N, C-alpha and C positions, 0 to 999 in steps of 0.2 A: 862728703856733703857739708857745706857748714851752718850756722847755731845758725845764724841767717834762710839758709834755707830748709831747715827743715821747723824754723819755726810755719813761714810760709804752707810750708802742707801739712803743717797740722791745721794750719786754721781752714787749708781748703778741706780737712777732717772733717772740720767744724762747722763746715755751709756742708757737706753731702750730709749729716749728723742733722739736722737743722731741716734738711731738706724730705728727709724721711722722717722726721715729727710733725713735716709742716703740711706730707700726702698722710698721713694717718687721719692730724685733727681737721683735713678736707674732709674729708672722705666720711668724715664720724655730722660732720656737722653738710655736708651737702648733701650727702645723698640718706642721713639722719640714721645712720647706721651707728646704735653703740659699741665700740668696744666692751669682749667680754674680760674675762680677770687675768685671760694669758695674753691678750693682744694687751692689756693696761701689765702686766709683767714685760708683755719685750718696749712696747715705751718705754720703760724706766729703765731697762739695762740702755737704750740707745742715749738717754741722758746723762745715764753712770758712763758708758762708752766714753761720753763729752769730755766728762774729770780731766783723762791727761793730756788732751790736747788742753786745755783752758790755763791746767797746768802747764804746761811746755814753753806756752804763749805766752805765760807773768812768765818767771822766772827760769826757762829756757829748759833745754833739752834736758832729760834724764831718766833710766831704764828706770826709776823705779815710778814715775810717772807711765811709764811703757809700758809697765804688769797688770797696774790700777784696768785703764785702760782692755786689758789684756784678759780680768781677771770677769769684764767687766760682759766683755764680747764670749767667751764659756760662759756664761749662767744665760745670756739671752739664745746660745745656740741649742740653748739646754732647751730651755723654756718652745725654744720656737719647736725644734725638732719636737716636743710631746702634743701640740695639736699640733703638724703632719702628719705626728702617727696618732693621730685619735681623729684623723678624716680622712687617711690613706686605703681604707674601703673600699669597693668598688661600687659607685651608684650613689654613695654618698655626694651631697651635696656642697662643702666646705663651711664653713662661716661666713657670711658679709660677702662682696659684692668680687666676683676677682678683681686683678689689673695688669692687662696684654697676659691674659689665661694664670695668672695665680693669684692669690687667694693674700690677704698682707703676711699671716704668717708664714707663709713661703717663703715670698718679696723675703721677709723678715730671719732668715734662714739662710738666703743667701749670704743678705747681706752683713750678721755678723761671723758668716763667714771668709766672708772679703775683705772684712776688719781684721780675723785673724793671722791673716796670710799677711797684709800692706802692714800692720805694727810689726809680725815678727821683721819684714823688711824694713823696715824706716829700722828699726835694731843693728840691723847688718854697719850701717856706716857708726862707726869708731871717731867718726872727727866732731862730732856734732855733739860727742862731750866734753870732749877737750875743755879747759878753765881757758879764756878769755885771757892775754897777756896781761893788758888793762881793766882788770874785777869792775865793773860801776854798772848802772841800772843802767836801761834802755828802756821806756815805754815803749809797750808793743806800736806796730804800726793803727792805723786807721783800719786795714783789712784786717786785721787778724781783732784786734779792737770790737770788728759790729760783728767779723762770727763767736764770738765769746757774747756776748751779748741777745745778740740772734738767740743762741742754743738757751741759755734763761730764760728768754722768754717764751718760747715755747714750752720751752720747760716747764713755766710759771705756770701757762693756759691748761695747758695736761693737766695740771694739776688743780689748778679750778675746776674742771670739768669728769675728770674723777671725783673729787666730791662733792658734785651735784648730782654726777652718777649714780655712785654709791655711798650717798649720806656719811654719814659714821656709823656705819655698821658695814657687814659681808659685801659686794658685791654679787646680783645676782650672775648664775648662770649664767644664762643669754638673754640678755641687760633687753628691754624693750619703753623704759618710761626711765628720766631725769627722779632717783627719788626726793630728792632733797625740796625737787622744783613740784614735786605729787605733790608732799603735806603741805605746803602754803595754799 
């Protein structure tokens, strides 16, 4: 796999992360379901998962960039596993509306597991790490640049909504109101 193919695959990964962040944000706004603290941690981990691909798009593929994403995926896997285990008992309705029969935290668990496998697969292709014959800066193409900015914008929107939801204190275990807006 060449560097340009690796960069395109990293951009596709950023679009996938954007889709996850947008779906979670849409559920929050359209279904009026405020995310719980564990849900917020999972969103943070999806945003952190994007750091490796962003660095790969900007500076070229490096194993250390993939490692950053692996750490984020492993932490996200742990957070989502914790939430799945909280709602595993028979008769527990779970937290939030189910999508395709699964709650967000279950889909997040699947997403983080898939991320770990895909990042591991990307690390198998050594050619992407070979230095180019004539090192030069190639600006990312429009496809990759849009992917980077989309993830950044969705992360910023999630930060603002979290600030509105939690205010400047700890988030409620079962949030029902935007704390910062309630005070006004």
